[in-house]
Structure formats: C-alpha cells, structure tokens
C-alpha positions, 0 to 999 in steps of 0.5 A, spaced: 771 094 797 771 098 790 777 103 789 777 108 784 782 108 779 786 115 779 788 117 772 796 116 771 796 124 768 794 126 775 799 121 778 804 125 775 802 132 776 805 133 782 812 132 780 810 136 773 808 142 777 815 141 781 819 141 775 816 147 773 817 151 779 824 149 779 825 151 772 827 158 773 832 156 779 836 151 774 836 157 769 839 161 774 844 157 775 847 157 767 848 164 769 843 167 763 846 173 762 853 170 761 849 166 755 846 172 752 854 175 751 857 168 749 851 168 744 851 175 741 859 175 740 859 168 737 853 170 732 857 177 730 863 172 729 859 167 724 855 173 721 861 177 719 865 170 717 867 171 709 863 167 704 856 163 706 856 158 712 850 153 713 845 156 717 844 149 720 851 148 722 851 156 724 845 154 729 848 148 732 855 152 733 850 157 737 846 152 741 853 149 743 856 155 745 850 157 749 850 150 752 858 150 754 857 157 757 851 154 762 854 149 764 860 153 766 856 157 770 852 151 773 859 148 775 861 154 778 856 155 782 856 148 784 863 149 786 862 156 790 856 154 793 860 155 800 862 162 799 856 164 795 852 162 802 857 167 806 856 173 800 850 177 800 850 178 793 850 171 792 846 168 798 840 168 794 842 163 788 839 157 788 844 152 791 845 156 797 837 157 798 836 150 798 832 150 792 837 146 788 842 141 791 849 141 790 848 134 787 843 136 782 847 142 780 853 137 779 849 132 774 846 137 771 852 141 769 856 135 767 850 132 763 850 139 759 857 140 758 857 133 756 852 134 751 854 140 748 861 138 747 858 131 744 853 135 739 859 140 737 863 135 735 858 130 731 855 136 728 861 141 726 868 138 728 872 135 732 876 142 734 870 146 735 868 141 740 875 140 744 875 148 744 869 148 748 871 142 752 877 146 754 874 152 755 869 149 760 875 145 764 879 152 764 873 156 767 872 150 772 877 148 774 883 152 773 879 159 774 874 156 779 877 151 783 885 154 783 886 160 781 880 164 784 881 162 792 889 162 791 891 168 788 889 176 787 892 176 780 886 170 779 883 175 773 889 177 771 892 169 769 885 167 768 883 172 763 890 171 759 890 163 759 883 163 758 883 168 751 889 165 749 889 166 741 890 163 735 896 165 731 894 171 727 893 179 728 886 179 728 885 173 734 891 177 737 888 183 738 882 180 740 886 177 746 889 183 747 882 187 748 879 181 753 885 180 757 885 188 758 878 189 759 877 183 764 881 186 769 878 193 770 871 189 769 872 184 775 875 189 780 871 194 779 865 189 781 870 187 787 871 194 789 864 194 793 864 188 795 871 187 798 868 186 805 864 180 802 870 177 799 874 177 805 869 174 809 869 168 804 877 168 803 877 169 796 884 174 795 881 179 790 885 184 789 882 190 793 882 185 799 889 184 798 892 190 796 887 195 798 882 200 795 887 205 792 892 200 789 886 197 785 883 203 783 890 205 780 891 198 776 884 199 773 886 205 771 892 202 768 888 197 764 883 201 762 888 206 758 892 201 755 885 197 753 883 204 749 887 204 744 888 196 743 881 197 742 882 201 735 886 197 732 882 193 728 880 199 725 887 202 724 889 196 721 883 195 716 880 189 720 873 193 721 870 199 718 869 206 720 863 205 725 867 200 729 872 206 729 868 211 731 864 206 736 871 204 739 874 211 740 868 214 744 867 208 748 875 207 749 874 214 752 868 214 757 871 207 759 878 211 761 874 217 763 870 212 768 876 209 771 879 216 772 873 218 776 874 212 780 881 213 781 879 220 784 873 217 788 874 217 795 872 210 799 865 212 801 863 213 793 860 207 791 857 209 785 864 210 781 866 202 781 858 201 779 858 206 774 864 203 771 863 196 772 856 197 768 859 201 763 864 195 762 858 190 760 855 194 755 863 196 752 863 189 749 856 189 747 857 196 744 863 194 740 861 187 737 854 190 735 858 195 731 862 190 728 857 188 726 853 194 722 860 195 719 860 188 716 852 188 714 854 195 711 860 193 707 858 186 705 860 186 698 865 191 698 873 189 699 873 191 706 876 185 710 873 182 715 875 179 721 875 171 720 869 167 724 873 162 727 878 166 730 872 171 733 868 165 735 874 161 738 876 167 742 870 169 745 868 162 747 874 162 751 875 169 753 869 169 762 869 172 760 867 166 759 868 169 760 866 171 751 863 165 747 866 163 753 869 169 756 865 174 754 864 168 753 869 167 758 869 172 762 864 174 760 863 177 762 858 178 767 854 181 765 859 178 765 861 172 768 863 168 774 862 174 779 856 177 775 
C-alpha cells in the first residue's frame, strides 16, 4: 500500500502555530511596560552623556537593559504565581491562567537573564554586566522572594537598596528621587487592593497599618520628593526646562497626595489618580532632562553623567528604573503594575 509523504514544513506547522499563539504570553511575562520605562530612562542617560559614544555599544547596552528588565519580570511572575492566582488584578496573568507553566517561565527567565548579562559583559564591560546581574538578583531574590512577603516596609527597604547610588552628587540625587518616589507609587496602588493583598498573605502597608496611616505616609514621601526632584536644576546638573517640569510635576504630585490623604475610604479614584500620575512623573522628568540636554548641547551647561544615570535606573523597580524604574519601575511600573 502506497503512502503519501507529508512535507516536513507541514509537520512543523502545528508547533509553529502554537509558538506563535503563545508568544504574546511570553511577552506579557516580561512586563513590557516596565521594560519601556527602563529602556527610556537608560536611553536618556546615554544621550545626555558628555562626548560621543559608540552607537553600537549604546544599542547593545539598551538591549541588555531591556532583556534584563524582562528577565526580572519573568522570574517575578514565576515565583509569585501562587499569590497572583488569588488576586483579581493578577489572576489573568499567563501562569495563573495556565497558558504558560511555571517550569517554562523559570527556564525562559533564566535564559533571558543569562543571555543579557553575558552579552553586556562581552560587548560592553564586566562592570556593566555585574551591575545588571546584581539588579536582577536583588529584584528576584531579595525583594520578590524575601522582602515582599515578610515586611510591610518591603517597598521602602527594596527601594533604598535597589537604588543604592555610586559616590557623587548626581547619583545621590537620583537615588533620593527614586527612593522617595517608590513608596507613594506602590502604596497608592495597594490602597485599592488591600483586600487582595490580605487574602494573598502579602503584608503591604495598607494591610498592616490601615488606610489612614498609609495615606499619611504617602503624603510625607510626596512632600519630600517634590523639592528633591528640583535639586538637579538648583545645583546646575540640569537646565531650566527640567527645573520648570520638576516644579510643576512635584506640585501636582503633592496636591494629589493631599487629596488622597483627605479622601474617604470609599473614594477609590484619589488613589488611582496618584498612582497613574506617578507613572507619568518619571517619564516627564526624564523627558525634560533629555530635551534640556539636547537644547543645551554644545553649551557649557553641565549634564548628568551617563554611567551614573544608567546604573541608577537599571537598579532603581523600580526596576524598578533601568531596572528600578527600571527597578521599580516602575510599574508602569514595576512589580505590582
């Protein structure tokens, strides 16, 4: 009996279709909005750097930061799959939905992280690779596996260590900005999700201390963030475009925090407004920094050092940003977004 040979391409078609159908789920695991913030902030740091940098090395650095941020997101979702499944906000993520297994996510995250660190080490330098590796380790092991489930100060401690700066005024100011930005950003989100966090056993501040104490802490951090964000302009590290943007955005941040502190428990919109603006806040500040740098190029106005900016943002979740905003990044930012 004669059989008809089936072309190899036809045999491979089902697996290709399956892979194509699952590709969006793997991309979702990488938290693309967090990656976008990480890439943007790192790109700003490279563009405002004094002198000319190799475009190829710049591109590799950006890709490495994006891949590292994506790897951190994947590994975060891999470990947090159990609590994601019991929270309405995260129950539709790929792992709780059964679209991707935890084993697949773990392998994908490790391969992505290893590849990003290796490429950065070979193409750029060992220090950059080590910094990226530390960022991923801190976000996944220290924050996700330890701090997040053990203390209501998880965001504060994680933001402080994750954004730890190099010695120097520019990185120190950036550290302070990210440190002060992180708690109001995450706590504004967690206020409307405190019931879900309680069911999942995550000791976020609203769960442990209540709404009133949380909104007061948000207001305190926001009031400190506003003047700190203006320091780059006051100290001559950034131009008037950045200064005006920082003053206006800082004022809006404080007003929204004040409205939240005075709002009733039933008012969910106040927390959402602050959270949404906090995401735009970092984009606006770094966009202003970029615009000011481009407009002043060729003048004697000093600019932020690229290495400092990139290293902070690659640690900062937020990751979070390049990994804190990149590290906190985040959120659209970051872990909780």
